[in-house]
C-alpha positions, 0 to 999 in steps of 0.5 A, a space after each residue: 500500500 502506498 504511503 499517504 501523501 502527507 508522509 511522502 516528500 515530493 520531488 521538485 515540480 519539473 514537468 508542468 502541464 497548463 490546461 487552457 491557453 488563453 491570456 492567463 494560461 499563456 502567461 503562466 506557461 511563459 513564467 514556468 519556462 523562464 524558470 527552467 520548467 518543461 511546460 506542456 500547454 494544452 487547449 481544446 482549440 488547435 488555433 488557440 494553442 498555436 496562438 499561445 505559442 506565438 504569443 510566448 515567442 513574441 513576448 520573449 523576442 521583446 524581452 531580448 530587444 529590451 536586454 532582459 533575455 539573451 538570444 541563447 536564453 530565449 532559444 532554450 526557453 522556447 525549447 522547453 515549451 510544447 503545445 497540444 490539443 490532447 489531454 493525454 500529453 499531461 500524463 507525465 507531468 509532476 503538476 497540472 495547472 488548469 485555467 479553463 473557463 470558470 465553470 464547475 462542469 468544465 473544470 470537473 470534466 478536466 479533473 475526472 479525465 486527469 484522474 485516469 491519466 496522470 501519475 498517482 503523485 501528480 498534483 492537480 491545481 486549479 487556477 479558479 478565482 471564483 469557484 470552490 476548490 473543495 468542491 472540485 477536490 471532492 469530485 476528484 479521485 485524489 482530493 488530497 492532491 488538489 489545491 488552488 494556484 491563483 496567478 494574477 494577470 498579466 502573470 509574467 509581471 504580477 508577483 502575487 500567487 495565492 496558494 489555496 488549500 481545501 480541508 482535504 489538501 495534503 500539507 506536502 502538496 501545499 509545500 511543493 507548490 509554495 516552493 515552486 511559486 518562490 522559485 518562479 520569483 513570485 510571492 506566495 500567500 497561503 489562503 483557505 478556500 472561499 470565493 475570491 480568496 484574499 485579493 479578489 475577495 476584497 477587490 470584487 466587492 469594491 468593483 461591484 459597488 462602483 458598478 452600482 454607483 454608476 448604475 444609480 447615476 450618482 456619478 459618471 463613469 469618468 468621474 468614478 474612475 478618476 476619483 479612485 485613481 487620483 484620490 487613492 493612487 490606484 493604477 486603474 479606476 474600477 469601471 475601466 478595471 471591470 472592462 479589463 477583467 471582463 464584465 461577465 467574469 466579474 459577474 461570475 466571481 460575484 455570484 460565487 461570492 454572494 452564494 457563500 456570503 449572502 452579503 448584499 455587497 457581493 450581490 452582482 449589480 444588475 448592470 453587470 448582468 445587462 452588459 454581460 447578456 448584451 455581449 458588452 463584456 469589456 475590452 475583449 468585445 470592444 465595449 463594456 462600461 466604455 467603448 474601445 476602438 476594436 475588440 481586445 484594444 485598450 484604446 477608449 474612443 468617445 461614445 454617446 456617454 463621453 462628456 463634451 469638453 468645455 460643455 456650456 452651462 451657467 457662467 461662474 462668478 468671479 473669484 479673486 480672493 479666498 477665505 480659508 477657515 481653520 488652522 489644522 493641516 488641511 486648512 493650511 494645505 488648502 490655503 497654500 494651494 490657493 496662494 500658489 495659484 495666485 489668489 489672495 488668501 485670508 487664513 482665519 482661525 479662532 485666534 490670531 496665534 492659531 492663524 499665525 501658526 497655520 501660516 508658519 506651517 505653510 512657510 515650512 512647506 514652501 521652504 521644503 519645496 525650495 530645498 527640493 528645487 521645485 520653487 525659487 526662494 523669491 516665488 515662495 516669498 511671493 506665495 507666502 505674502 498672498 496669505 493674510 492670517 486673521 484671528 476673526 472670521 470678520 476678515 472674510 467680509 470681502 472674499 469671493 469664496 469662503 472655504 471651511 476646513 474645521 473639525 469634522 463635527 456637524 454642530 461646529 460646522 453649522 455654527 461656522 456657516 451661520 457666522 459666514 452667512 453674517 460676515 460674507 458679502 452677498 454672492 460669495 460662494 460658501 464651501 465645506 471640505 467635509 468628507 462625510 457630513 451632509 453638505 445640505 445641513 451646513 447650507 441650511 444653517 445659512 439664509 443662502 443655501 443656494 450659495 453653499 457647496 462641498 469641495 472635498 480636498 484630499 490630504 495632503 492638499 498641495 500634493 493630491 490632485 482630486 477635489 470632489 465637488 458636492 452639490 446639494 439639491 439647493 446649490 445654484 448652477 452658477 455656484 457649481 460652475 464657479 467651483 469647477 472653474 476654480 478647481 481648474 485654476 488651482 490645477 485640481 481635477 474636479 469630479 461631480 457627486 451628489 450630497 450623500 455619505 462618503 461621496 465617491 471615494 470614501 463610499 467605495 474605499 471604506 467598505 473595502 477596508 472594513 471587509 479586510 478587517 473582517 477577514 482578519 477577524 475571521 482568522 481567514 488571513 493575516 494582516 501581512 498576507 492581506 496587505 501583500 495581496 492587495 499591493 502585489 495582486 491589485 497594484 495598490 500603493 498601500 495595503 488596507 491595514 497600512 492605510 487604516 493605520 495612516 488614516 486613523 482607526 477612529 476616523 475610519 470608524 466614524 466614516 464606517 458609522 456614517 455609511 452604515 447609518 445612511 445606507 442601512 446595509 448590514 454589510 456596511 456595519 463596522 467590523 467589531 475588531 475595529 470598534 474594539 481597537 478604537 475603544 482600547 485607544 489603538 488608533 494607528 500611527 498617531 498613537 503608536 499602535 493600531 493594527 500594527 505597533 510603531 516606534 514612538 517618535 
């Protein structure tokens, strides 16, 4: 009787079969061959198999041109790759990786056939990101040898590989595949079997909410995508990413996630079904959320939904001087932005001393720019001279735009707007920088709600390009036009959104962060693995826990509560772990401890 797999050390995985030679299968084939493995690429279509081999040849030729491979290395690499349409050619493989379409029926059929072909010790891996590895394993004659091996697209470039164990998987199989991933130069992350695993489990909920936001006509596709790129530093906006992934693929993944979680955030937005069934599946079909110049192209072309550049509308009001209320980092940053753009700025706080301190902070910021060669000393001095500190809001009497950046407390903001109503001249635009409070509540504290609008800057204001322009049902058209024009003059990218909790960025960002906390709370994955997964698999500049500790856990909890209260969705309820950490005073970097510990300064 053969020894159980858990007791049998496995030899290195040298010969590997890849079943399904689409974009992902072709990429995996190239990665394996580059690492010295013998690769058998298998596809039911002879045309697709030939196309896959040609793609590897073209990709490696480009690598030679760029000096990443020598011609000799390329020749040896290509000699290690052969393609076939016959599954029997996988018989001698040490490892089989299937990346067939996301269908239980198709994958189970492949696994059943492999059971009768491959050696007893061969490991069978599925590349699924949506289906249950356990269900596929249970249907195999060798469930202990079945696991998930989830690469990310494009496989040659993306570092992350999720190694997915079911309750049936033998530890030695996991070890062998993990060692292979390391040998390929990848970063393996070990995860359990649930739809989406780590990276897609977090990513697809966010993409789904973005699709629902667009479907509700809350914001345009261009503004949603620009907001997430510029506000969060993401490499792509969510709707453009859905087009890249494939709208139909996203719908399949979300349906699998929803069937397991019953979380409404995973219930596919109806527009995903409508686009899928109409054949508008994204780049591969030439049309999805956007229109492309040809199927498979990345070039977006104008269509009926593309906004007209310089579209007419109400003319804006003249803005020559600006008042900024507040003395914190955001207030001083916004004052610096306006002064750099040539505006005369009154920086007012509750006392002359606080206002002077805020101006001094701007002086230090400008001095750093001078040191880095971004400004001349003369230009910095001129910018600073445009800022007048004041210890009373009475100094706003002649400003054309008054913008508050005080504490995120509705009562404090309403009191300030009542004051601005009294001191500002008729026709002045009154703006709030709130990130989570209702703009209309600030507007109603004045006798001129038509003049009130939201201008949500991102921190640090001098560096971040995005401003969410939030109009209420009472905001006048010319006030909206004024703020759009001002954003252009201060070199910021304005996106339009309505007056509801979270606007665009926070409404999409914080549920994603909350879901990451739930993964840790449920012991599904570690902080480090989740952060690595999102940086390496999603191209995020920071992992969710790094970002939470920077933002502040108390700030994050407050925003989560506002979102939950507004939308009443149980899936938006703050994770208990977040509430416990805040109650314990672990607020992130500012306290020295949040999800991680930090050295005290």
